[in-house]
C-alpha positions as CSV (number, residue, x, y, z in Angstrom):
1,M,-40.8,13.5,27.6
2,A,-43.5,14.8,29.9
3,D,-45.5,12.4,32.1
4,I,-48.7,11.1,30.7
5,S,-51.8,10.4,32.8
6,C,-52.4,6.6,32.7
7,G,-55.3,6.5,35.2
8,A,-58.2,5.4,32.9
9,L,-56.2,2.9,30.8
10,T,-55.8,-0.8,31.0
11,G,-54.3,-3.7,29.1
12,A,-51.8,-2.9,26.4
13,A,-52.7,0.8,26.5
14,L,-51.8,1.0,30.2
15,Q,-48.5,-0.8,29.5
16,V,-47.6,1.6,26.7
17,C,-48.5,4.6,28.9
18,E,-46.4,3.3,31.8
19,V,-43.5,2.5,29.5
20,L,-43.5,6.0,28.1
21,N,-43.4,7.5,31.6
22,Y,-40.7,5.2,32.9
23,V,-37.0,6.2,33.0
24,P,-34.8,3.4,34.3
25,E,-32.3,4.2,37.0
26,G,-29.0,5.2,35.5
27,C,-30.5,6.0,32.1
28,L,-31.5,9.3,30.4
29,N,-34.9,10.4,29.4
30,N,-34.3,9.3,25.8
31,Q,-33.1,5.8,26.8
32,Y,-34.7,2.6,28.0
33,A,-33.1,-0.4,29.6
34,L,-32.7,-3.7,27.7
35,E,-31.0,-6.5,29.6
36,G,-29.3,-4.0,31.9
37,V,-28.0,-1.8,29.1
38,C,-29.3,1.8,28.5
39,V,-30.4,1.9,24.8
40,N,-31.0,5.2,23.0
41,Y,-34.3,5.9,21.1
42,T,-35.4,8.7,18.9
43,D,-39.1,7.8,18.6
44,P,-41.4,6.7,21.5
45,S,-42.5,3.6,19.5
46,Q,-38.9,2.3,19.6
47,K,-39.0,2.4,23.4
48,V,-42.4,0.6,23.6
49,L,-41.4,-2.1,21.2
50,G,-38.0,-2.6,22.8
51,M,-39.5,-3.0,26.3
52,L,-42.7,-4.9,25.5
53,G,-42.0,-6.6,22.2
54,D,-44.5,-9.4,21.3
55,Q,-46.5,-8.8,24.5
56,L,-48.6,-6.4,22.4
57,V,-49.4,-9.1,19.8
58,I,-52.4,-11.4,20.0
59,D,-51.4,-15.1,19.8
60,N,-54.1,-16.9,17.9
61,G,-53.2,-20.3,19.3
62,N,-53.2,-19.2,22.9
63,T,-56.5,-17.3,22.4
64,A,-58.2,-20.4,20.9
65,W,-57.1,-22.5,23.8
66,M,-58.2,-20.0,26.4
67,L,-61.6,-19.7,24.7
68,A,-62.0,-23.5,24.8
69,S,-60.7,-23.6,28.4
70,S,-63.3,-21.0,29.5
71,A,-66.1,-23.0,27.9
72,L,-64.8,-26.2,29.7
73,V,-64.7,-24.5,33.1
74,M,-68.2,-23.1,32.5
75,I,-69.5,-26.6,32.1
76,M,-68.2,-27.5,35.5
77,T,-70.8,-25.5,37.4
78,P,-73.9,-27.2,36.0
79,A,-71.9,-30.5,36.2
80,L,-71.5,-29.9,39.9
81,G,-75.2,-29.4,40.1
82,L,-75.7,-32.8,38.5
83,F,-73.2,-34.4,40.8
84,Y,-74.8,-32.9,43.9
85,S,-78.4,-33.7,42.7
86,G,-77.6,-37.3,42.2
87,L,-76.2,-37.6,45.7
88,A,-79.1,-35.6,47.3
89,G,-82.6,-36.9,48.0
90,E,-85.3,-36.8,45.4
91,A,-87.1,-34.0,47.3
92,T,-84.2,-31.6,46.7
93,L,-83.3,-32.2,43.1
94,S,-84.6,-28.8,41.8
95,N,-83.1,-26.9,44.8
96,T,-79.7,-28.5,44.2
97,L,-79.6,-27.7,40.5
98,M,-81.1,-24.2,41.0
99,M,-78.3,-23.3,43.5
100,S,-75.6,-24.1,41.0
101,V,-77.3,-22.3,38.0
102,A,-78.1,-19.3,40.2
103,C,-74.4,-19.0,41.1
104,M,-73.6,-18.7,37.4
105,C,-76.1,-15.8,36.9
106,I,-75.3,-13.9,40.1
107,V,-71.6,-14.2,40.0
108,T,-71.4,-13.2,36.3
109,F,-73.2,-10.0,37.1
110,Q,-71.0,-9.3,40.2
111,W,-67.9,-10.1,38.2
112,F,-68.8,-7.7,35.5
113,L,-69.5,-4.8,37.9
114,V,-66.9,-5.2,40.7
115,G,-65.6,-8.7,41.0
116,Y,-62.8,-8.6,38.4
117,T,-61.5,-5.2,39.4
118,F,-61.5,-6.2,43.1
119,S,-59.7,-9.4,42.3
120,F,-57.3,-8.6,39.5
121,G,-57.4,-4.8,39.2
122,P,-54.6,-2.4,40.3
123,G,-54.6,-1.6,44.0
124,T,-52.8,-2.5,47.2
125,P,-51.4,-5.8,48.3
126,G,-54.6,-6.4,50.3
127,F,-57.3,-5.4,47.8
128,G,-58.0,-4.3,44.3
129,S,-59.7,-1.1,43.3
130,F,-62.6,0.4,41.4
131,D,-60.3,1.4,38.5
132,W,-61.8,-1.3,36.3
133,F,-65.4,-0.9,37.5
134,A,-67.9,-2.4,35.1
135,L,-64.9,-3.4,32.9
136,V,-65.1,0.0,31.2
137,P,-61.3,0.3,30.5
138,I,-60.9,-3.4,29.5
139,T,-60.4,-4.1,25.8
140,S,-59.6,-7.0,23.5
141,A,-55.9,-6.0,23.6
142,P,-53.5,-8.2,25.6
143,S,-52.8,-7.2,29.1
144,A,-49.5,-9.2,29.2
145,A,-50.0,-9.6,33.0
146,Y,-52.7,-12.1,32.5
147,G,-52.4,-14.8,29.9
148,A,-49.9,-15.2,27.1
149,G,-50.8,-12.9,24.3
150,I,-54.6,-13.3,24.8
151,P,-57.2,-10.5,24.8
152,H,-57.6,-9.0,28.3
153,I,-61.4,-9.5,28.1
154,L,-60.8,-13.3,27.6
155,W,-58.9,-13.5,30.9
156,V,-61.9,-11.8,32.5
157,V,-64.2,-14.5,31.0
158,F,-61.9,-17.3,32.1
159,Q,-61.7,-16.1,35.7
160,C,-65.4,-15.5,35.8
161,M,-65.9,-19.2,35.4
162,F,-63.7,-19.8,38.4
163,A,-65.6,-17.3,40.5
164,Q,-69.0,-18.8,39.7
165,I,-68.2,-22.4,40.6
166,T,-66.8,-21.5,44.0
167,P,-70.0,-20.6,45.9
168,A,-71.7,-23.4,44.0
169,I,-69.4,-25.8,45.9
170,I,-70.6,-24.4,49.2
171,S,-74.2,-25.2,48.2
172,G,-73.4,-28.9,48.8
173,A,-73.4,-28.2,52.6
174,V,-76.8,-26.4,52.7
175,V,-79.1,-28.1,50.1
176,G,-82.5,-29.0,51.3
177,R,-82.6,-26.6,54.3
178,M,-81.5,-23.1,53.3
179,K,-83.9,-20.5,51.9
180,F,-83.2,-20.0,48.2
181,S,-83.6,-16.3,48.4
182,S,-81.1,-16.1,51.3
183,F,-78.7,-18.3,49.4
184,C,-78.8,-15.9,46.5
185,V,-78.0,-12.9,48.8
186,F,-75.2,-15.0,50.4
187,V,-73.6,-15.8,47.0
188,L,-73.4,-12.1,46.2
189,L,-72.0,-11.1,49.6
190,W,-69.6,-14.1,49.8
191,T,-68.1,-13.6,46.3
192,T,-67.5,-9.9,47.0
193,L,-66.2,-10.2,50.6
194,I,-64.4,-13.5,50.6
195,Y,-63.6,-14.8,47.1
196,D,-62.4,-11.5,45.6
197,P,-59.9,-10.6,48.3
198,L,-58.4,-14.2,48.3
199,A,-58.1,-14.1,44.5
200,H,-56.3,-10.8,44.8
201,W,-54.0,-12.0,47.5
202,F,-52.8,-15.0,45.4
203,W,-53.3,-14.1,41.8
204,S,-53.1,-10.3,41.1
205,L,-50.0,-9.1,39.2
206,T,-48.3,-5.8,38.5
207,Y,-45.4,-4.9,36.1
208,D,-41.9,-4.3,37.5
209,F,-40.0,-2.2,34.9
210,D,-36.7,-2.7,36.7
211,L,-37.0,-6.4,36.4
212,N,-38.9,-6.1,33.0
213,T,-41.4,-8.7,34.1
214,Y,-44.7,-9.0,36.0
215,V,-44.6,-9.7,39.7
216,A,-47.2,-10.6,42.3
217,L,-49.2,-7.7,43.7
218,G,-51.3,-9.6,46.3
219,W,-49.5,-10.0,49.6
220,L,-49.6,-13.8,49.8
221,G,-48.3,-14.1,46.2
222,S,-45.6,-11.6,46.8
223,L,-44.4,-13.6,49.8
224,G,-44.1,-16.6,47.6
225,A,-47.2,-18.7,48.3
226,I,-48.4,-20.4,45.1
227,D,-51.7,-21.7,43.9
228,F,-51.6,-22.7,40.2
229,A,-55.4,-23.1,39.6
230,G,-57.3,-22.6,42.8
231,G,-56.5,-25.1,45.6
232,E,-56.6,-22.3,48.2
233,V,-58.6,-19.6,46.4
234,I,-61.4,-22.0,45.4
235,H,-61.3,-25.3,47.2
236,I,-60.1,-24.4,50.7
237,S,-62.2,-21.2,50.7
238,S,-65.4,-23.1,49.6
239,G,-64.8,-26.1,51.9
240,F,-64.3,-24.1,55.0
241,S,-67.1,-21.7,54.1
242,A,-69.3,-24.8,53.7
243,L,-68.3,-25.9,57.2
244,A,-69.3,-22.5,58.6
245,A,-72.6,-22.4,56.7
246,A,-73.5,-25.9,57.9
247,L,-72.8,-25.0,61.5
248,V,-74.9,-21.8,61.4
249,L,-77.8,-23.6,59.7
250,G,-77.8,-26.6,62.0
251,K,-78.5,-30.2,61.3
252,R,-81.2,-31.6,59.0
253,Y,-84.2,-33.0,60.7
254,N,-83.2,-36.5,59.6
255,A,-79.4,-36.0,59.9
256,G,-79.0,-39.3,61.7
257,E,-80.4,-41.3,58.8
258,P,-78.0,-42.7,56.2
259,M,-78.2,-40.6,52.9
260,K,-78.5,-42.7,49.8
261,P,-77.9,-41.3,46.3
262,S,-81.2,-40.7,44.5
263,N,-79.7,-41.0,41.0
264,V,-76.4,-42.8,40.5
265,P,-76.2,-42.2,36.7
266,M,-76.6,-38.5,37.4
267,V,-73.7,-38.7,39.9
268,M,-71.5,-40.4,37.4
269,L,-72.5,-38.0,34.6
270,G,-71.7,-35.0,36.9
271,A,-68.4,-36.4,37.9
272,S,-67.4,-37.2,34.3
273,L,-68.3,-33.7,33.2
274,L,-66.3,-32.2,36.1
275,W,-63.3,-34.3,35.1
276,L,-63.6,-33.0,31.5
277,G,-64.0,-29.4,32.6
278,W,-61.1,-29.7,35.0
279,F,-58.7,-29.9,32.0
280,G,-59.7,-26.4,31.1
281,F,-59.6,-25.4,34.8
282,N,-56.0,-26.6,35.3
283,A,-54.4,-26.6,31.9
284,G,-56.1,-23.3,31.1
285,S,-54.5,-21.7,34.1
286,A,-51.2,-21.8,32.2
287,G,-52.6,-18.9,30.2
288,G,-51.9,-20.3,26.8
289,S,-51.3,-23.5,24.8
290,Y,-47.7,-24.1,25.5
291,D,-45.7,-26.8,27.4
292,L,-46.9,-26.0,30.9
293,A,-50.5,-26.4,29.8
294,S,-49.6,-30.0,28.7
295,V,-48.0,-30.8,32.0
296,A,-50.9,-29.5,33.9
297,F,-53.3,-31.5,31.7
298,F,-51.6,-34.8,32.2
299,N,-51.1,-34.2,35.9
300,T,-54.8,-33.6,36.2
301,Q,-55.5,-37.0,34.6
302,L,-53.0,-38.9,36.8
303,A,-54.2,-37.5,40.1
304,A,-57.9,-38.1,39.3
305,A,-57.3,-41.7,38.2
306,S,-55.1,-42.6,41.2
307,A,-57.5,-41.0,43.7
308,G,-60.5,-42.8,42.2
309,L,-58.8,-46.2,42.5
310,T,-57.6,-45.4,46.0
311,W,-61.1,-44.5,47.2
312,I,-62.7,-47.8,46.1
313,L,-59.8,-49.7,47.6
314,L,-60.4,-47.9,50.9
315,E,-64.1,-48.8,50.6
316,K,-63.1,-52.5,50.3
317,L,-60.6,-52.4,53.1
318,T,-63.1,-50.8,55.5
319,G,-65.7,-53.5,55.0
320,G,-67.7,-52.0,52.2
321,Q,-68.0,-52.6,48.5
322,P,-66.5,-50.5,45.7
323,S,-69.4,-48.1,44.7
324,A,-70.1,-45.7,41.9
325,P,-70.6,-42.7,44.2
326,G,-67.3,-43.7,45.9
327,I,-65.2,-43.7,42.8
328,A,-66.8,-40.4,41.7
329,S,-66.0,-38.9,45.1
330,G,-62.4,-40.2,44.8
331,I,-62.0,-38.7,41.3
332,V,-63.2,-35.3,42.7
333,V,-60.7,-35.5,45.5
334,G,-57.8,-36.2,43.1
335,L,-58.9,-33.2,40.9
336,V,-59.1,-30.9,43.9
337,A,-55.8,-32.1,45.3
338,I,-53.8,-31.6,42.1
339,T,-55.3,-28.1,41.4
340,P,-52.8,-26.0,43.3
341,G,-49.8,-27.9,42.1
342,C,-50.7,-29.2,38.6
343,G,-48.3,-26.7,36.9
344,F,-45.5,-27.1,39.4
345,V,-44.9,-30.9,39.9
346,H,-43.6,-33.9,38.0
347,Y,-46.0,-36.7,36.8
348,Y,-45.0,-39.1,39.6
349,A,-45.9,-36.5,42.2
350,A,-49.3,-36.0,40.6
351,F,-50.0,-39.7,41.0
352,L,-48.9,-39.5,44.6
353,F,-51.2,-36.5,45.2
354,G,-54.2,-38.7,44.5
355,V,-52.9,-41.6,46.6
356,I,-51.9,-39.5,49.6
357,A,-54.9,-37.0,49.7
358,T,-57.6,-39.6,49.2
359,P,-57.4,-41.5,52.6
360,V,-57.5,-38.2,54.5
361,C,-60.6,-37.0,52.7
362,F,-62.1,-40.5,52.9
363,F,-61.9,-40.6,56.7
364,A,-62.9,-37.0,57.0
365,Q,-66.1,-37.8,55.2
366,K,-66.6,-41.0,57.2
367,Y,-66.3,-39.5,60.6
368,K,-67.7,-35.9,60.1
369,S,-71.0,-36.8,61.7
370,K,-69.2,-37.9,64.9
371,L,-68.0,-34.3,65.2
372,G,-71.5,-33.0,64.9
373,I,-71.0,-31.6,61.4
374,D,-73.9,-31.9,59.0
375,D,-72.2,-31.1,55.7
376,T,-74.9,-32.7,53.5
377,L,-72.9,-33.5,50.4
378,D,-69.3,-33.4,51.9
379,A,-68.1,-30.1,50.5
380,F,-65.8,-29.7,53.4
381,A,-64.4,-33.2,53.3
382,L,-63.8,-33.3,49.6
383,H,-62.9,-29.7,48.8
384,G,-61.7,-28.2,52.1
385,V,-59.6,-31.1,53.2
386,G,-58.6,-32.0,49.6
387,G,-57.5,-28.4,49.0
388,I,-55.4,-28.4,52.2
389,M,-53.7,-31.7,51.2
390,G,-53.0,-30.5,47.6
391,S,-51.6,-27.2,48.7
392,L,-49.3,-28.7,51.3
393,L,-48.2,-31.5,48.9
394,T,-47.4,-28.7,46.4
395,G,-45.1,-27.2,49.0
396,L,-43.2,-30.6,49.1
397,F,-43.1,-31.6,45.5
398,A,-43.0,-28.3,43.4
399,T,-39.9,-28.2,41.3
400,T,-38.2,-25.6,39.1
401,D,-37.7,-28.4,36.6
402,V,-41.4,-28.0,35.8
403,N,-42.0,-24.3,36.6
404,F,-39.2,-21.8,37.3
405,A,-41.6,-19.9,39.7
406,A,-41.3,-22.3,42.7
407,G,-39.4,-25.2,44.2
408,G,-40.7,-27.4,47.1
409,F,-39.2,-28.9,50.2
410,Y,-37.9,-32.0,48.5
411,Y,-35.9,-29.8,46.1
412,G,-34.1,-27.8,48.7
413,E,-36.5,-24.9,48.8
414,K,-38.6,-23.2,51.6
415,L,-41.9,-23.3,49.9
416,F,-43.7,-25.6,52.4
417,G,-43.8,-23.0,55.1
418,L,-45.3,-20.5,52.7
419,Q,-47.9,-23.0,51.6
420,L,-48.7,-23.7,55.2
421,L,-49.2,-19.9,55.7
422,G,-51.4,-19.7,52.6
423,V,-53.5,-22.7,53.8
424,T,-54.0,-21.2,57.2
425,I,-54.9,-17.7,56.0
426,S,-57.3,-19.1,53.4
427,A,-59.1,-21.4,55.9
428,L,-59.4,-18.9,58.7
429,F,-60.4,-16.0,56.5
430,S,-63.0,-18.1,54.7
431,F,-64.4,-19.8,57.8
432,F,-64.8,-16.7,60.0
433,G,-65.8,-14.5,57.1
434,T,-68.6,-16.9,56.2
435,L,-69.6,-17.2,59.8
436,I,-70.2,-13.5,60.0
437,I,-72.1,-13.4,56.7
438,M,-74.3,-16.3,57.7
439,L,-75.0,-14.9,61.1
440,G,-75.8,-11.5,59.6
441,L,-78.3,-13.1,57.3
442,K,-79.8,-15.4,60.0
443,Y,-80.7,-12.4,62.2
444,T,-82.0,-10.2,59.4
445,I,-83.7,-12.1,56.6
446,G,-83.4,-15.6,58.0
447,V,-81.5,-18.5,56.4
448,R,-83.4,-21.7,57.1
449,V,-86.7,-23.0,55.9
450,S,-89.2,-24.3,58.5
451,E,-89.0,-27.9,59.6
452,E,-92.4,-28.5,57.9
453,T,-91.0,-27.3,54.6
454,E,-87.9,-29.4,55.0
455,K,-89.9,-32.5,55.7
456,A,-92.3,-31.9,52.8
457,G,-89.4,-31.3,50.5
458,I,-87.9,-27.9,49.6
459,D,-88.5,-28.3,45.9
460,T,-92.2,-27.9,46.3
461,S,-92.2,-24.9,48.6
462,E,-89.2,-23.0,47.2
463,H,-89.4,-23.9,43.5
464,G,-92.9,-25.1,42.9
465,A,-91.5,-28.4,41.5
466,K,-93.1,-31.9,41.6
467,N,-90.3,-34.4,41.4
């Protein structure tokens, strides 16, 4: 049959169009390949059903789980605001919360217009395209590439929640001293120029008709680097971006003074809601309610628990006392560390992720000031360092017994080197990209409030609040 133009289509419609145009090597125009055998067809629908099968059918169970997962991940951004607000001083409570909520609004708008098509749309191994601008071609039909029998628009929603929390993590490094208006501009630029390319490099997919399956489109994913739910795309990127932003802003006026949490119950509430939301974050990344989601779910629980206990043990061993902010920070480290590998490792490895990653993050937090880094709420120590540890541990412990997609060093595979490459690229791209964005804003609209405003409390001057 004659070629059909597929340019404006997406989801199931795009698949059908591409299937109708595709003639497997060695087959005739009236044949399709099924398990290596050329099969005759007399009607185009036979070809479509033969090649795509139940990929065109909505799975109600998977759809319900992904709707719930999307809602759970949405909760995480305001939960992060609560966590940060409890750790910050009383004069920055409104500013801290506003930064998180602003990320939800700004990134949702950006994701709708260009974010999703830049991240997951068809394009090159390096970047997406404008093909899905403003989600015009996206429908409620399954895409098959993303999610297991769920509406394509639901995958858009799920990934939007990932995109919005990532710049909110960065806010932990700049609260109390960055202009709110400049932060809003930064979020828009950073999501477009840093987050979207990284998401595309790791997570974008395309359909290979010869293999009759979807394969990675982004260049890091196609090499074999893996990131199940965002260790590199979200946590390394936000952690190293937080480091760059803190360096450009400079230290707080009172950076040498110990920072005491202003509201411990708020810290614990924020951490608890983050833990809850992380089940949607990690188990939802399986794309449906099947066995891999269950593995990711329990691995998430194990890593968080082991990391929380390890952190308070380290507090005791270093001369301190087990603290509520400490166990909350440890829980976050465990959740961050297991994120890239939750769908690739055995349960025992998930426990070890928390035990191994926590001491590195603990001492990174403890000694950051000696390096001249004023990362106010430890976004770099918890997310940047935790993301590195989790990604590298995934390279060691990933096993095809859990997920056929990858096997790590301890299982005779060569994944560790690819994970090291992914970590390096994510860290360098995020750090230097953020440095350029922040310097550009610094010398145009300015990024830092005056010292008088900072001393008086940014909530009053920037948000008109009286705490």
